[in-house]
C-alpha positions as CSV (number, residue, x, y, z in Angstrom):
1,M,4.7,41.9,26.6
2,S,2.1,43.1,29.1
3,H,2.2,41.5,32.5
4,R,-1.2,40.2,33.7
5,V,-1.8,39.6,37.4
6,L,-4.7,37.5,38.5
7,F,-5.9,38.0,42.1
8,L,-7.9,35.2,43.6
9,C,-10.1,35.2,46.7
10,T,-13.1,33.2,47.8
11,G,-15.9,35.4,46.4
12,N,-14.3,38.0,44.2
13,Y,-16.2,40.6,46.3
14,Y,-13.7,42.2,48.7
15,R,-10.0,41.4,49.0
16,S,-9.3,40.4,45.4
17,R,-11.3,43.3,44.0
18,F,-9.5,45.8,46.2
19,A,-6.1,44.3,45.1
20,E,-7.1,44.5,41.5
21,I,-8.2,48.2,41.6
22,L,-5.2,49.3,43.6
23,F,-2.7,47.4,41.4
24,N,-4.2,48.9,38.2
25,D,-4.0,52.4,39.6
26,L,-0.4,52.0,40.7
27,A,0.7,50.3,37.5
28,R,-0.9,53.2,35.5
29,R,0.7,55.8,37.7
30,H,4.1,54.2,37.4
31,R,3.7,53.6,33.7
32,I,4.3,49.8,34.0
33,D,3.0,47.6,31.2
34,A,0.9,45.6,33.5
35,S,-2.7,45.1,34.6
36,A,-4.7,43.0,37.0
37,F,-8.0,41.2,37.1
38,S,-9.6,39.2,39.8
39,R,-11.8,36.2,40.2
40,A,-13.4,33.9,42.8
41,L,-12.4,30.5,43.7
42,A,-15.7,29.6,45.4
43,I,-18.2,32.1,44.1
44,E,-21.0,30.0,45.5
45,K,-19.9,31.1,49.0
46,G,-20.9,34.7,48.3
47,S,-24.6,34.1,48.1
48,C,-25.2,36.7,50.8
49,N,-23.1,39.4,49.2
50,F,-25.0,42.6,48.3
51,G,-24.2,44.3,45.1
52,P,-21.2,43.9,42.8
53,I,-18.5,44.9,45.2
54,S,-18.0,44.9,49.0
55,L,-18.7,48.1,50.9
56,H,-15.3,47.4,52.6
57,A,-13.5,47.5,49.2
58,R,-15.4,50.6,48.2
59,A,-14.4,52.3,51.5
60,A,-10.7,51.3,51.1
61,C,-10.8,52.7,47.5
62,A,-12.4,55.9,48.6
63,E,-9.9,56.4,51.4
64,R,-7.1,56.1,48.9
65,K,-8.9,58.2,46.2
66,L,-9.0,55.2,43.9
67,L,-11.7,55.2,41.2
68,I,-13.7,52.0,40.9
69,P,-14.1,51.3,37.1
70,E,-17.7,51.8,35.9
71,P,-19.8,49.9,35.3
72,V,-18.8,47.9,38.4
73,A,-18.6,44.3,37.3
74,F,-20.3,41.6,39.5
75,P,-18.1,38.9,41.0
76,C,-16.9,36.3,38.6
77,G,-15.6,32.7,39.1
78,A,-12.2,31.7,38.0
79,T,-11.7,29.6,34.9
80,R,-8.9,27.8,33.2
81,E,-8.9,30.6,30.7
82,D,-8.2,33.1,33.4
83,F,-5.2,31.1,34.6
84,A,-4.0,30.9,31.0
85,A,-4.3,34.7,30.6
86,A,-2.3,35.5,33.7
87,T,1.4,35.8,33.9
88,R,1.2,35.8,37.7
89,I,-1.5,34.4,40.0
90,I,-1.9,35.4,43.6
91,A,-4.4,34.1,46.0
92,L,-5.1,36.3,49.0
93,K,-4.9,33.8,51.8
94,E,-3.1,30.4,51.6
95,A,-5.0,28.8,54.5
96,E,-8.3,29.6,52.9
97,H,-7.6,29.4,49.2
98,R,-5.1,26.6,48.6
99,R,-7.8,23.9,49.1
100,Y,-10.0,25.6,46.4
101,V,-7.1,25.8,44.0
102,L,-6.2,22.1,44.6
103,A,-9.9,21.0,44.2
104,K,-10.7,23.0,41.1
105,F,-7.3,23.5,39.3
106,P,-5.0,20.8,40.7
107,D,-2.8,20.8,37.5
108,L,-2.4,24.6,37.8
109,A,-1.7,24.8,41.5
110,A,2.0,25.2,41.2
111,R,1.4,28.6,39.4
112,V,-0.3,30.1,42.4
113,E,1.5,32.2,45.0
114,Y,-0.1,33.0,48.3
115,W,-0.4,36.0,50.5
116,H,-1.7,35.8,54.0
117,V,-4.5,38.4,54.2
118,H,-7.4,37.5,56.5
119,D,-11.0,37.9,55.6
120,L,-13.5,39.7,57.8
121,D,-13.9,36.7,60.1
122,A,-10.4,37.2,61.3
123,S,-9.4,40.8,60.6
124,P,-11.0,44.2,60.5
125,S,-11.2,45.5,56.9
126,D,-8.8,48.4,57.5
127,E,-6.1,45.9,58.6
128,A,-6.7,43.6,55.7
129,C,-6.7,46.4,53.2
130,N,-3.6,47.9,54.6
131,M,-1.9,44.6,54.3
132,I,-3.1,44.2,50.7
133,E,-1.8,47.7,50.0
134,Q,1.7,46.8,51.3
135,H,1.8,43.6,49.2
136,V,0.6,45.4,46.1
137,I,3.1,48.2,46.5
138,R,5.9,45.5,46.8
139,L,4.6,43.7,43.7
140,V,4.5,47.0,41.7
141,D,8.1,47.9,42.9
142,E,9.2,44.4,41.8
143,L,7.6,44.8,38.4
144,K,9.1,48.3,37.9
145,L,12.4,46.6,37.8
146,R,11.3,44.0,35.3
147,V,8.5,45.3,33.2
148,R,8.4,48.5,31.2
């Protein structure tokens, strides 16, 4: 059975998108039967976002020589169907995202695990992306032991 990871952040524009792209690249390279997708918990907060994906996510991908799948999808809000399709659900920052999960998906909140990756208001993008990379590498290493 294929493992499906759902990455959640506020606007599905920066952190979750980078985590998704990095995870899918590493899973492919390690031949793990797993894939990731990402969604927004509060897509309405991204009204000032320009284009389909953050320049910070693009830069982090370019730095790591990760291809961004074309066409680049625009941010998408999380649905109950997304939660149902995922075998693992990770929100990028508990202090920021738990309230959205509890407000929008209270009966599914127990399925969400949290990392602690700051957004641009509290951390430069290179620090945040390095932290996401460390978390994703640990996740892939864990799955290598369980999923083939």
